[in-house]
Backbone as a printed PyTorch tensor [residue, N CA C, xyz], in Angstrom:
tensor([[[-18.1240,  27.9660,  28.1530],
         [-17.9320,  29.3910,  27.9740],
         [-18.2300,  30.1480,  29.4390]],

        [[-19.3450,  29.6950,  30.5340],
         [-19.3830,  30.1070,  31.7170],
         [-18.6510,  30.0060,  32.5020]],

        [[-17.3640,  29.2200,  32.2680],
         [-16.4980,  29.0120,  33.6050],
         [-15.3040,  29.4650,  33.1470]],

        [[-15.5160,  29.9880,  32.1020],
         [-14.2060,  30.6760,  31.4650],
         [-14.2460,  32.0100,  30.5680]],

        [[-13.7020,  32.9510,  31.0780],
         [-13.9000,  34.0000,  30.7330],
         [-13.4190,  34.1920,  28.9570]],

        [[-12.3490,  33.4850,  29.0140],
         [-11.5610,  33.7150,  27.7010],
         [-11.8720,  32.7500,  26.6220]],

        [[-12.4320,  31.6580,  26.9990],
         [-13.3790,  31.0660,  26.3290],
         [-14.5890,  31.7990,  25.8540]],

        [[-15.4370,  32.4600,  26.7110],
         [-16.4210,  33.0830,  26.5770],
         [-16.2130,  34.0570,  25.3800]],

        [[-15.0810,  34.9340,  25.2980],
         [-14.9970,  35.7470,  24.5390],
         [-14.5720,  35.5400,  23.0720]],

        [[-13.7350,  34.5550,  23.4160],
         [-13.6460,  33.6040,  21.7870],
         [-14.5350,  33.3670,  21.1610]],

        [[-15.4480,  32.6580,  21.7890],
         [-16.6310,  32.5320,  21.1120],
         [-17.9110,  33.3200,  20.5920]],

        [[-18.1430,  34.0400,  22.0080],
         [-19.0800,  35.1170,  21.8180],
         [-18.6250,  36.5260,  21.3820]],

        [[-17.5640,  36.9790,  21.6430],
         [-17.1350,  38.2830,  21.5540],
         [-16.7490,  38.9980,  22.6770]],

        [[-15.8700,  40.3100,  22.8240],
         [-15.9060,  40.3990,  24.2130],
         [-17.0030,  41.1700,  24.7830]],

        [[-17.8000,  41.9660,  24.3200],
         [-19.2100,  42.7270,  24.7890],
         [-20.1030,  41.5800,  25.1580]],

        [[-20.3040,  40.6040,  24.1700],
         [-21.4030,  39.4030,  25.1530],
         [-20.5880,  38.7800,  25.8070]],

        [[-19.6110,  38.5580,  26.3030],
         [-19.1020,  37.6530,  27.1220],
         [-18.7970,  38.5820,  28.1710]],

        [[-18.9190,  39.9530,  28.4530],
         [-18.8270,  40.6930,  29.4770],
         [-20.3710,  40.6880,  30.4530]],

        [[-21.2860,  40.6350,  29.4090],
         [-22.6370,  40.7880,  29.5120],
         [-23.1620,  39.3950,  30.2600]],

        [[-22.5130,  38.3530,  29.4960],
         [-22.6060,  37.1050,  30.2010],
         [-22.0840,  36.9210,  31.7360]],

        [[-21.0970,  37.2620,  31.9650],
         [-20.3080,  37.2760,  33.1340],
         [-21.3480,  38.0220,  34.2830]],

        [[-21.8490,  39.2770,  33.7000],
         [-22.7720,  39.9810,  34.5680],
         [-24.1550,  39.1510,  35.1460]],

        [[-24.5690,  38.5880,  33.7540],
         [-25.8780,  37.8140,  34.1430],
         [-25.7380,  36.4500,  35.0890]],

        [[-24.6550,  35.7930,  34.8040],
         [-24.1940,  34.6220,  35.5810],
         [-23.9380,  35.2680,  36.9910]],

        [[-23.5740,  36.4770,  37.2670],
         [-23.5160,  36.9830,  38.7300],
         [-24.9580,  37.1440,  39.2330]],

        [[-25.8490,  37.7630,  38.3830],
         [-27.1830,  37.9730,  38.9120],
         [-27.7410,  36.6170,  39.3430]],

        [[-27.5570,  35.7670,  38.2270],
         [-28.3540,  34.1440,  38.4120],
         [-27.7190,  33.6510,  40.0750]],

        [[-26.5590,  33.8590,  40.2590],
         [-25.9030,  33.0120,  41.3810],
         [-26.4850,  34.0850,  42.7690]],

        [[-26.3850,  35.2330,  42.6600],
         [-26.7280,  36.1610,  43.6910],
         [-28.2070,  36.1050,  44.1300]],

        [[-28.8060,  35.7530,  43.1800],
         [-30.5530,  35.5130,  43.4660],
         [-31.2690,  34.4240,  43.9100]],

        [[-31.7740,  34.3860,  44.9910],
         [-32.3870,  33.0720,  45.5850],
         [-33.6580,  32.5430,  44.9630]],

        [[-34.0240,  33.5850,  43.8990],
         [-34.9520,  32.9340,  43.1480],
         [-35.1010,  33.8460,  41.7450]],

        [[-35.7390,  33.0190,  40.2830],
         [-35.6210,  33.8170,  39.1370],
         [-36.4280,  35.5600,  39.5850]],

        [[-37.4720,  35.6100,  40.4530],
         [-37.9540,  36.6270,  40.6460],
         [-37.0280,  37.7160,  40.9270]],

        [[-35.7150,  37.4050,  41.5870],
         [-35.2700,  38.3010,  42.1500],
         [-34.3130,  38.9950,  40.7440]],

        [[-34.4130,  38.5780,  39.6190],
         [-33.2860,  39.1000,  38.5030],
         [-34.3660,  39.6900,  37.8520]],

        [[-33.8500,  40.9560,  37.5810],
         [-34.6870,  42.0270,  36.9390],
         [-34.0010,  42.2220,  35.5790]],

        [[-32.6620,  42.2900,  35.3560],
         [-32.0510,  42.7400,  33.8910],
         [-32.3620,  41.4290,  33.0760]],

        [[-32.2440,  41.7050,  31.9140],
         [-32.2060,  40.8630,  30.4840],
         [-33.6200,  40.3370,  30.2760]],

        [[-34.6670,  40.6210,  30.9270],
         [-36.1750,  40.3540,  30.6190],
         [-36.1600,  38.9270,  31.0340]],

        [[-35.8250,  38.4810,  31.9320],
         [-36.2670,  36.9610,  32.3890],
         [-37.9440,  36.5340,  31.8790]],

        [[-37.9450,  35.4670,  31.1210],
         [-39.2490,  35.2500,  30.6660],
         [-39.5070,  33.8380,  30.5210]],

        [[-40.3080,  33.1850,  30.4300],
         [-40.6010,  31.8300,  30.2130],
         [-40.0850,  31.5410,  28.5240]],

        [[-39.6930,  30.6090,  28.1680],
         [-39.5210,  29.7760,  26.8560],
         [-40.5340,  29.0410,  26.5600]],

        [[-40.6320,  28.1350,  27.7030],
         [-41.6520,  26.7810,  27.5730],
         [-41.5820,  26.7590,  29.0980]],

        [[-42.7430,  25.4600,  29.2290],
         [-43.0250,  25.3540,  30.8460],
         [-41.7190,  24.8200,  31.5590]],

        [[-40.4680,  24.3170,  30.7080],
         [-39.6300,  24.1260,  31.6860],
         [-38.4660,  24.4400,  31.5310]],

        [[-38.3470,  25.9000,  30.6200],
         [-37.1340,  26.4510,  30.2690],
         [-37.3110,  28.1300,  30.5840]],

        [[-36.3910,  28.7740,  30.9370],
         [-36.6030,  30.1210,  30.9360],
         [-35.0840,  31.0890,  30.0520]],

        [[-35.2300,  32.3800,  29.3920],
         [-34.3930,  32.7520,  28.6300],
         [-34.4890,  34.2590,  29.4010]],

        [[-32.8010,  34.5440,  29.1270],
         [-32.5890,  35.9330,  29.6110],
         [-31.8010,  36.4890,  28.4930]],

        [[-32.0790,  37.7840,  28.1190],
         [-31.3440,  38.4320,  27.0320],
         [-29.9020,  38.4600,  27.6430]],

        [[-29.1630,  39.0310,  26.8620],
         [-27.9510,  39.2530,  26.8450],
         [-27.2300,  40.5060,  26.2290]],

        [[-26.8590,  40.4250,  25.1680],
         [-26.6990,  41.6310,  24.1280],
         [-26.3600,  41.2160,  22.8770]],

        [[-26.7490,  42.0540,  21.8950],
         [-26.3680,  41.8170,  20.4840],
         [-27.3570,  40.2060,  19.9050]],

        [[-28.0850,  40.5230,  20.3170],
         [-29.3920,  39.3190,  20.0560],
         [-28.8090,  37.9960,  20.7680]],

        [[-28.2180,  37.8980,  21.7830],
         [-27.7300,  36.3930,  22.5080],
         [-28.3210,  36.3480,  23.7060]],

        [[-28.4810,  35.3700,  23.7800],
         [-29.5440,  35.2030,  24.7860],
         [-29.0460,  33.5890,  25.5430]],

        [[-29.2870,  33.8140,  26.8850],
         [-28.9890,  32.4890,  28.0580],
         [-30.6240,  31.5780,  27.9070]],

        [[-30.3410,  30.1840,  27.5490],
         [-31.5830,  29.3850,  27.9690],
         [-31.1120,  28.7450,  29.0060]],

        [[-31.6770,  28.5500,  30.1930],
         [-31.6000,  27.7120,  31.3690],
         [-32.7330,  26.7610,  31.9070]],

        [[-32.4940,  25.7540,  32.7660],
         [-33.6510,  25.0380,  32.9950],
         [-33.6410,  24.8980,  34.7560]],

        [[-34.6000,  24.3860,  35.2050],
         [-34.3960,  24.2580,  36.8370],
         [-33.1520,  22.8450,  36.9820]],

        [[-32.6190,  23.0830,  38.0160],
         [-31.7120,  21.8740,  38.3690],
         [-31.6640,  21.5510,  39.5330]],

        [[-32.8970,  20.8370,  39.9940],
         [-33.4540,  20.0310,  41.1530],
         [-33.3710,  18.5400,  41.1490]],

        [[-32.8460,  17.8650,  42.0110],
         [-33.1360,  16.6060,  41.8070],
         [-34.7420,  16.2400,  41.6970]],

        [[-35.4850,  16.9490,  42.8120],
         [-36.9090,  16.7240,  42.8050],
         [-37.4440,  18.4950,  42.5010]],

        [[-37.8400,  18.2640,  41.2770],
         [-38.3720,  20.1020,  40.4570],
         [-39.2950,  20.3820,  41.6070]],

        [[-39.2760,  21.3990,  42.1360],
         [-40.3280,  22.2120,  42.2410],
         [-41.5780,  22.4280,  42.0540]],

        [[-42.9890,  21.9240,  42.0430],
         [-44.0720,  22.0470,  41.9440],
         [-44.8420,  23.0640,  42.2660]],

        [[-45.8460,  23.6970,  41.3720],
         [-46.9810,  24.3290,  42.1190],
         [-48.0170,  23.3990,  42.2420]],

        [[-49.1490,  23.4030,  42.9690],
         [-50.7180,  22.9450,  43.0770],
         [-51.2610,  22.2850,  41.9100]],

        [[-50.9600,  22.9170,  41.0030],
         [-51.4060,  22.7170,  39.2960],
         [-50.3360,  21.7640,  38.4100]],

        [[-49.1480,  21.3750,  39.2360],
         [-48.3060,  20.2550,  38.6610],
         [-47.5020,  20.7520,  37.8940]],

        [[-47.5550,  22.4530,  37.3760],
         [-46.5230,  23.0320,  36.5040],
         [-45.2430,  23.3320,  37.6710]],

        [[-44.0340,  23.4500,  36.7910],
         [-42.7300,  23.8100,  37.4950],
         [-42.9170,  25.4180,  38.3500]],

        [[-42.6930,  25.2440,  39.5090],
         [-42.7910,  26.5150,  40.0790],
         [-41.5120,  27.3400,  40.4150]],

        [[-41.2580,  28.2460,  39.4160],
         [-40.1430,  29.1640,  39.1470],
         [-39.8530,  29.8800,  40.2960]],

        [[-40.3840,  30.2070,  41.2440],
         [-40.4190,  30.7650,  42.2210],
         [-39.4870,  30.3040,  43.4580]],

        [[-39.8110,  28.9410,  43.2760],
         [-39.2530,  28.0880,  44.4270],
         [-37.9570,  27.5220,  43.9980]],

        [[-37.3100,  27.9100,  42.6020],
         [-36.2830,  26.9820,  41.8810],
         [-35.0090,  28.1970,  42.5290]],

        [[-34.1620,  27.1800,  43.1760],
         [-32.7970,  27.9500,  43.4220],
         [-31.6640,  27.3260,  42.3760]],

        [[-31.7710,  26.8900,  42.0960],
         [-30.6940,  26.2310,  40.9610],
         [-30.9470,  25.8970,  39.4800]],

        [[-30.2770,  26.0050,  38.6730],
         [-30.4700,  26.2950,  37.2910],
         [-29.1500,  25.6480,  36.2650]],

        [[-29.6940,  25.1310,  35.6540],
         [-28.5920,  24.5180,  34.2790],
         [-28.5580,  25.3940,  33.1250]],

        [[-27.6610,  25.7410,  33.1820],
         [-27.5840,  26.7900,  31.6210],
         [-27.4530,  25.6990,  30.3840]],

        [[-28.5900,  25.8120,  29.5590],
         [-28.7820,  24.8470,  28.2920],
         [-27.8370,  25.0360,  27.3650]],

        [[-28.1260,  26.3870,  26.8180],
         [-27.3220,  26.8340,  26.2030],
         [-27.2850,  28.5060,  25.7700]],

        [[-26.1510,  29.0790,  25.0170],
         [-26.2550,  30.1550,  24.5500],
         [-26.0860,  30.5070,  23.2570]],

        [[-27.5560,  31.1870,  22.7210],
         [-27.1450,  31.5300,  21.6160],
         [-27.9900,  32.8960,  21.1400]],

        [[-27.8410,  32.9560,  19.6300],
         [-28.4210,  34.2810,  19.1100],
         [-29.4610,  33.9730,  18.1470]],

        [[-30.1660,  33.1990,  18.1750],
         [-31.5570,  32.7640,  17.7980],
         [-32.6990,  33.4330,  18.1840]]])
């Protein structure tokens, strides 16, 4: 769905697919998640974040680094994450 607008529209509907396209562009343009301000980015758990789309849908993603950046306390340092992996798109 993230690679084909047609597939996204078929699976999510045109409004959600359009919002997804914009959020993916925001993620590509950002050097860290701190630069993404739309969609209310927030931690889902220690390893995943969530960004709202519309109509109850959201993107769940995780860091996608060979060696994840960690802070001094050993937790994932999201300020240093520059690559993400989309885990799922759902409306739960």
